VOGU-3710 file (C-alpha; in Angstrom, 3 decimals, decimal comma):
1> xxxxxxxxxx> 139,713/230,712/88,793  140,465/230,557/92,388  141,711/228,643/95,307  139,992/228,276/98,462  141,406/226,651/101,053  139,554/227,525/103,875  137,586/224,369/106,062  134,027/226,480/106,303  131,116/226,636/103,593  130,992/229,314/101,477
11> xxxxxxxxxx> 127,998/231,770/101,953  126,327/232,717/98,453  123,193/234,922/97,645  120,418/233,861/95,979  121,620/235,253/92,612  124,799/233,458/92,875  122,768/230,016/92,622  121,500/231,224/89,237  121,923/227,676/86,793  122,170/225,177/90,255
21> xxxxxxxxxx> 120,237/222,723/88,795  117,247/222,031/91,455  113,854/220,101/91,544  110,729/221,531/92,988  110,086/221,229/96,224  107,638/218,665/97,585  105,143/218,584/100,061  106,078/216,052/102,776  104,026/212,996/102,446  103,201/209,757/104,629
31> xxxxxxxxxx> 103,441/207,080/102,382  106,142/206,044/100,367  105,642/205,273/96,849  105,633/202,031/95,997  108,551/200,300/94,158  106,680/197,243/90,976  106,476/193,904/92,697  107,521/190,811/90,705  105,974/191,086/87,248  104,852/194,773/87,229
41> xxxxxxxxxx> 106,342/197,758/85,480  109,027/199,368/86,241  110,703/202,867/85,050  112,591/205,248/85,853  109,885/207,664/87,145  108,477/205,045/89,665  111,876/204,928/90,802  112,064/208,774/91,037  108,713/209,169/92,653  110,092/206,410/95,737
51> xxxxxxxxxx> 113,149/208,004/95,876  111,807/211,316/96,655  109,022/209,744/99,189  111,465/207,284/100,954  113,519/210,632/102,057  110,732/211,976/103,891  110,509/209,250/106,406  113,199/208,037/109,110  116,353/206,184/107,659  116,425/202,584/108,114
61> xxxxxxxxxx> 119,731/201,051/108,233  120,325/198,136/105,978  120,092/194,453/107,158  123,310/193,241/108,070  123,047/189,465/108,607  125,543/186,222/109,298  128,585/188,648/110,586  130,643/185,863/111,921  130,701/183,860/108,961  131,263/186,589/106,858
71> xxxxxxxxxx> 134,387/188,029/108,718  135,469/184,346/107,991  135,429/185,460/103,790  138,308/187,889/103,883  140,775/188,807/100,578  141,624/185,243/100,292  138,748/183,582/100,913  136,733/186,105/98,376  139,025/185,224/96,145  138,087/181,183/96,071
81> xxxxxxxxxx> 134,211/182,267/95,204  133,773/182,183/91,670  130,929/183,287/89,696  129,832/179,899/87,144  130,117/181,655/83,444  127,130/179,338/82,689  124,810/180,888/85,537  125,356/184,384/84,241  122,167/186,292/83,561  122,001/186,417/79,424
91> xxxxxxxxxx> 124,600/183,569/79,354  122,438/181,729/76,467  120,828/185,235/75,246  121,781/187,537/72,459  122,752/190,106/74,235  126,322/192,105/73,755  127,340/191,462/78,213  126,543/188,571/80,489  125,894/189,988/84,098  127,944/187,935/87,004
101> xxxxxxxxxx> 127,212/188,805/90,718  129,411/188,987/93,673  129,280/187,727/97,021  129,057/188,622/100,518  132,003/189,220/102,145  134,366/190,628/105,125  134,206/193,839/103,094  130,903/193,634/101,806  128,299/193,267/104,399  124,833/194,428/103,281
111> xxxxxxxxxx> 123,290/192,537/100,422  121,470/194,620/97,383  118,452/193,689/95,909  119,118/193,148/92,008  116,466/193,039/89,506  116,035/192,312/85,473  113,741/194,013/83,365  112,546/192,394/80,584  109,514/193,330/78,087  109,075/196,679/80,957
121> xxxxxxxxxx> 108,346/193,958/84,023  110,386/193,720/86,539  111,729/190,932/88,213  113,888/190,409/91,552  116,958/187,678/90,671  117,116/185,582/94,075  120,091/184,664/95,319  121,218/181,001/94,711  124,727/179,345/95,808  124,457/177,236/92,519
131> xxxxxxxxxx> 125,589/180,438/90,593  128,924/179,903/92,307  131,371/177,656/92,217  133,722/177,345/95,813  137,357/176,646/96,244  136,536/175,885/100,098  133,462/172,942/99,550  133,007/173,234/103,875  132,486/177,192/103,336  130,027/176,353/100,636
141> xxxxxxxxxx> 128,310/174,098/102,914  127,938/176,380/105,473  126,093/179,411/103,540  122,596/180,116/104,217  119,802/180,218/101,557  119,167/183,734/101,994  122,748/185,291/102,212  122,493/187,763/99,161  124,874/189,478/96,668  126,969/192,364/97,173
151> xxxxxxxxxx> 127,855/193,917/93,581  127,413/192,517/90,034  129,781/193,146/87,280  129,107/193,186/83,767  131,553/191,218/80,946  131,675/191,591/77,587  130,998/188,423/74,730  134,004/186,673/73,518  136,843/185,062/74,730  138,554/186,156/77,016
161> xxxxxxxxxx> 135,628/188,188/78,758  136,271/191,731/78,801  134,874/193,489/81,763  133,191/196,508/81,188  131,903/197,630/84,327  131,206/196,734/88,296  129,480/197,762/91,134  130,351/196,273/94,393  129,967/198,151/97,901  128,477/201,587/99,185
171> xxxxxxxxxx> 127,862/203,620/96,028  131,022/202,568/94,770  131,595/201,493/90,480  133,985/200,913/88,527  135,298/199,992/84,965  138,815/198,777/83,276  138,306/201,171/80,434  139,833/200,825/77,153  143,150/200,079/78,810  141,029/196,938/80,634
181> xxxxxxxxxx> 142,952/197,104/83,598  141,272/198,261/87,241  141,780/201,794/88,823  140,298/204,306/90,315  137,069/204,242/91,502  133,702/206,401/91,188  131,019/206,978/93,965  127,177/207,563/93,365  127,439/210,353/95,884  130,205/212,012/98,743
191> xxxxxxxxxx> 128,558/213,188/102,031  131,325/215,376/104,064  134,111/214,199/102,627  137,070/215,695/104,554  135,142/217,001/107,673  136,046/216,838/110,712  132,713/214,235/111,304  132,555/211,340/110,039  132,374/210,879/106,418  128,674/209,393/105,529
201> xxxxxxxxxx> 128,691/206,454/102,622  125,130/205,585/101,196  124,692/202,597/99,500  123,178/201,598/96,258  120,977/199,670/97,889  118,607/198,190/95,088  119,400/197,946/91,156  117,749/197,484/87,719  119,370/195,472/84,396  116,951/196,224/81,467
211> xxxxxxxxxx> 117,747/193,826/79,073  119,268/195,104/75,875  118,127/193,953/72,457  120,524/191,835/70,639  122,309/194,498/68,665  121,625/197,134/71,126  124,745/199,534/71,481  123,900/200,817/74,931  123,045/199,082/78,367  120,669/200,742/81,099
221> xxxxxxxxxx> 121,203/200,498/84,726  118,579/201,821/87,382  119,554/202,025/91,038  118,066/203,237/93,987  120,782/205,517/96,425  119,543/205,209/100,408  121,396/207,211/103,364  121,295/208,288/106,486  121,503/212,203/104,771  120,067/211,336/101,470
231> xxxxxxxxxx> 118,303/209,323/99,084  118,447/208,797/95,003  117,561/207,676/91,945  120,041/206,999/89,055  119,719/205,642/85,673  123,070/204,662/83,859  123,328/204,534/80,022  126,331/202,373/79,376  128,136/202,586/75,876  131,872/201,424/74,505
241> xxxxxxxxxx> 132,637/202,574/71,312  136,604/202,538/73,028  136,505/203,984/75,883  133,448/202,924/78,456  131,014/205,564/78,069  128,510/206,516/81,536  125,697/208,385/80,953  123,895/209,447/84,556  121,199/210,762/85,394  120,684/211,699/89,406
251> xxxxxxxxxx> 117,912/212,778/90,900  118,920/213,643/94,978  116,511/214,282/97,966  117,986/215,463/101,314  116,743/213,742/104,201  119,027/216,191/106,529  121,909/219,217/105,887  124,664/218,249/104,412  127,839/220,248/105,081  129,842/219,090/101,882
261> xxxxxxxxxx> 127,565/217,506/98,890  130,179/216,471/96,895  128,269/215,057/92,801  130,008/213,161/90,544  132,658/211,928/92,965  135,435/210,007/92,148  138,451/208,249/94,133  141,949/206,936/93,622  145,577/206,391/94,965  148,750/208,522/94,786
271> xxxxxxxxxx> 151,904/207,749/97,076  154,292/208,754/95,046  155,407/209,945/91,344  158,317/211,640/89,872  157,771/214,501/91,814  158,306/212,920/95,245  159,914/209,634/94,382  160,377/207,803/97,904  163,740/206,486/97,761  164,982/203,080/99,489
281> xxxxxxxxxx> 161,092/202,986/101,075  160,049/200,715/98,018  161,929/199,121/95,091  159,265/200,346/92,386  160,057/204,140/90,308  156,667/205,271/90,780  152,745/204,371/92,218  149,909/205,730/91,649  146,765/204,903/89,661  146,288/208,782/89,142
291> xxxxxxxxxx> 148,651/211,093/88,518  146,826/214,621/88,248  143,505/216,762/88,457  142,479/217,871/85,092  140,026/220,893/84,737  138,129/222,721/82,156  136,741/225,753/83,749  133,523/227,264/82,395  135,510/229,694/80,729  137,707/227,385/78,851
301> xxxxxxxxxx> 140,818/227,452/80,577  142,190/224,114/80,960  144,138/223,438/84,597  146,699/220,430/85,854  146,962/220,264/89,434  149,495/217,429/90,007  149,044/215,374/93,203  150,553/215,334/96,142  150,930/212,963/98,981  150,863/215,613/102,040
311> xxxxxxxxxx> 152,192/215,639/105,316  148,365/216,463/106,444  144,958/216,196/105,047  144,563/219,132/102,981  141,439/220,258/101,026  141,671/222,614/97,876  138,622/224,103/96,617  139,123/225,128/92,996  136,215/227,924/92,332  134,346/227,787/88,748
321> xxxxxxxxxx> 131,072/228,484/87,256  129,114/225,651/84,866  132,720/223,627/84,792  133,165/222,056/81,393  134,738/219,021/83,259  136,691/217,827/85,370  138,919/214,640/85,948  141,878/212,442/87,702  144,511/211,300/84,751  146,691/209,166/84,240
331> xxxxxxxxxx> 148,811/210,330/82,196  152,079/209,014/82,544  151,780/205,417/80,648  155,485/204,144/80,352  156,225/201,266/81,963  159,427/201,677/82,822  158,420/204,340/84,996  156,606/201,913/87,081  158,555/198,356/86,958  155,688/196,500/88,382
341> xxxxxxxxxx> 154,249/194,136/85,027  151,868/192,781/87,787  149,710/195,396/88,948  150,123/197,370/85,712  150,398/200,753/86,615  150,985/201,973/83,279  147,723/200,954/82,003  145,210/202,162/84,596  142,168/204,469/82,964  141,506/208,009/83,466
351> xxxxxxxxxx> 138,196/209,299/84,565  136,739/212,434/83,356  133,497/214,143/84,560  131,691/215,845/81,680  128,397/217,691/83,102  125,302/217,108/80,600  124,192/220,793/81,739  124,729/223,876/83,572  126,019/222,754/87,047  125,929/226,512/88,110
361> xxxxxxxxxx> 128,499/228,182/90,604  130,502/225,837/93,020  134,150/224,489/93,268  135,420/221,045/92,181  137,002/219,442/95,730  140,291/218,449/96,215  140,788/215,872/98,881  144,321/214,774/99,468  145,307/212,511/102,837  148,793/211,314/103,214
371> xxxxxxxxxx> 149,288/207,731/102,919  153,140/205,332/103,271  150,925/202,332/101,127  149,727/201,963/97,795  146,409/199,749/99,516  144,897/202,852/100,590  142,893/205,046/98,740  143,821/208,423/99,338  142,864/210,740/96,429  139,282/212,211/96,303
381> xxxxxxxxxx> 137,612/214,727/93,693  133,916/216,159/93,040  131,748/218,480/92,533  130,555/221,068/95,479  127,609/223,216/94,735  127,542/226,791/96,289  125,072/227,495/98,845  123,705/225,251/101,767  122,595/221,906/101,120  119,557/221,122/103,452
391> xxxxxxxxxx> 117,271/218,878/104,261  114,565/219,027/101,932  116,245/219,897/98,707  115,907/218,119/95,686  118,928/218,357/93,287  119,461/216,786/89,732  122,745/216,481/88,560  123,539/214,756/85,207  126,805/213,837/83,795  128,720/211,832/81,218
401> xxxxxxxxxx> 131,763/209,802/82,737  134,519/208,526/80,035  136,846/205,776/81,396  139,578/205,747/78,920  143,064/206,120/78,393  143,046/210,543/78,139  141,026/213,138/78,829  138,251/213,548/75,853  138,289/216,467/73,391  142,085/217,292/73,320
411> xxxxxxxxxx> 143,392/220,640/72,140  146,528/221,740/70,622  147,356/223,190/73,753  150,380/222,368/75,004  150,147/219,696/78,257  151,734/218,561/81,500  154,334/216,336/80,983  155,703/215,635/84,390  157,086/217,500/87,937  160,105/217,659/89,110
421> xxxxxxxxxx> 161,784/218,801/92,344  165,227/219,241/93,889  167,606/220,858/95,477  167,152/224,955/94,834  170,093/226,460/93,351  172,931/225,091/90,555  175,043/222,380/90,675  177,938/223,337/93,043  176,353/226,086/94,064  172,998/224,359/95,905
431> xxxxxxxxxx> 171,002/226,693/98,424  172,055/226,423/102,168  170,256/223,545/103,961  168,726/226,369/106,549  167,105/227,837/103,392  163,721/227,507/102,787  163,820/226,815/98,918  163,555/224,158/96,328  163,606/223,499/92,339  160,689/223,060/90,327
441> xxxxxxxxxx> 160,979/220,841/86,482  157,783/220,853/84,926  157,943/219,315/80,997  155,239/220,388/78,405  154,382/219,032/75,057  151,855/219,575/72,382  151,105/221,050/69,013  151,195/224,817/69,972  154,948/224,450/70,613  155,899/223,284/67,214
451> xxxxxxxxxx> 156,546/226,700/66,277  159,713/227,570/68,598  163,361/226,747/68,793  166,025/228,022/71,183  166,103/230,893/68,944  162,595/231,576/69,585  161,572/229,934/73,027  158,069/230,293/74,271  158,184/232,523/77,400  157,466/230,719/81,352
461> xxxxxxxxxx> 154,626/232,677/83,485  155,206/231,475/86,994  153,345/232,722/90,122  153,401/231,708/93,842  151,126/232,333/96,522  153,546/233,051/99,680  157,843/233,149/99,039  159,480/234,533/95,330  160,161/233,027/92,074  163,976/233,287/90,643
471> xxxxxxxxxx> 165,628/232,994/87,690  162,606/231,061/85,364  163,810/229,837/82,356  162,822/227,408/79,408  164,521/224,610/77,559  164,172/222,489/74,461  164,991/218,839/75,317  165,373/217,721/72,020  165,375/213,927/73,406  162,085/214,639/74,089
481> xxxxxxxxxx> 160,941/217,087/71,824  159,589/218,646/75,289  159,742/222,422/76,556  161,210/222,590/80,347  160,080/225,254/82,574  162,659/225,527/85,108  162,114/227,771/88,691  163,645/227,964/92,209  161,224/229,013/95,240  162,810/230,683/98,300
491> xxxxxxxxxx> 160,164/232,053/101,286  159,018/231,328/104,459  156,789/229,109/106,045  152,939/229,972/104,794  150,649/231,174/107,758  148,154/229,000/109,142  149,687/225,777/107,944  148,798/225,999/104,508  150,695/224,733/101,453  152,664/227,248/98,643
501> xxxxxxxxxx> 150,220/227,287/95,510  152,211/227,330/92,252  151,308/228,111/89,189  152,989/227,797/85,453  152,238/228,494/82,251  154,113/229,109/78,513  152,967/231,998/76,569  153,901/233,824/73,406  152,821/237,446/75,021  149,371/237,592/76,024
511> xxxxxxxxxx> 148,890/234,319/74,300  148,520/231,430/76,513  149,923/228,550/74,470  149,565/225,737/77,478  147,406/224,533/79,821  148,126/225,927/83,360  149,796/224,032/85,401  149,422/224,116/89,585  150,764/222,850/92,842  150,788/222,700/96,254
521> xxxxxxxxxx> 154,266/222,849/97,542  154,603/222,271/101,424  157,732/224,416/102,636  157,620/222,323/106,120  158,846/218,882/104,552  161,781/219,975/103,012  164,028/219,139/105,868  163,374/215,698/105,158  163,366/215,627/101,680  167,021/216,885/102,060
531> xxxxxxx> 167,763/214,161/104,616  166,637/211,694/101,805  168,275/213,304/98,691  172,027/213,807/101,165  171,442/210,246/102,217  171,424/208,540/98,451  174,459/210,573/97,174
//
């Protein structure tokens, strides 16, 4: 595993692209393959043909109407618009779910077409204000009859109904997972995320909801993606054994060159944790939807990159070949670490991406943006295939999303449970503040550590991309049963404004007995950290 911090695209040879899922190229067509009209048969192949031919036509931005009216539907007004339970799609059927529709509002202005497919035939669902109940009757009277929907959500049967999945805005969708708490989101695709040029946000413009049988264990949703740079066809098969599982087939067709094509993108929020606690800024000890990026590489190495709130925008590329999986996880599940019953950070879902075929060479991209608020999503993760993503390219990426409490397919390897930092040196002998130095403390837990004790401890292995590592050692914490790694980093500022990449594992001889801990440390932020710590002493 290597980390590439260059903002330039990697140029690779054709042989390096072995395994990348290109679709066959096609001849340019002047006619867009039609979608089925009401009453006609719908299938996924028809949607793929439409997306392919649409990519060869000039992009037509979706119609955004009634702008002044939608400006009035801010957060409070939107929360005062309620879907009528009795009017939900399949409310009177024996399906495992019902479907409620989302209203257009200030932040979701583009109407989407929603179709239902019953007995193989498609029918568009017409917008009707009677599908909603309004706290403000005056607003309801002013809404036009053709306003449109912004998305939908699926709810299970029972009281109270458990939400399964929701689509709303651009190509965003999310699930509360097994813990029934919304948190991070997924997207259909990411275009040029993290570049100085404006990021593009293609839209899921149309959906087809396949009516399930009464005892069906899966639900199928198809979606059309449209954007200035790309079009796509998606088939999403949902199941809920406990976690919410989405099997996603994607067929992508590029209209224009793309600097960075992001596959299976995830979006989350990280403000601060035990690692970078903001004393005095907020009364809560930690605020984050996710606390780490987990990866299982093509050679089965397990990695844990603790998230950071950087002093400036930072993009990290974790090179790999045929990754086994990656995801943003919320490992810290202790309420006392957050102390906020209203938002329940401890129940935010983890989201794991599992490729369903070989994805070839590329990298897992991690974009971290600085933030001083919890209301902004500042973490983005996605897979970037190697090579150029050019106009006319066609791609196939199939993968499974696991929305749950943890990473699926656990192993006996010890896992990182927390990352803490502080002043370097020992109490009473702290390093001079003019020296760039910092102490790191990482807790590991797992079955592979059961064989060790204080007389027979595991061995720490610590590396840094710049500077030096001093006094690495381990300690068994009897109160938690965990093993703790300590070390000090010392050094100068790295060149080119890059952070220091730190890495640590637990070993027994040549055998790795833990996942690999990774961290991006910014020595330039040390004076501010020391000032904040001194203010609280």
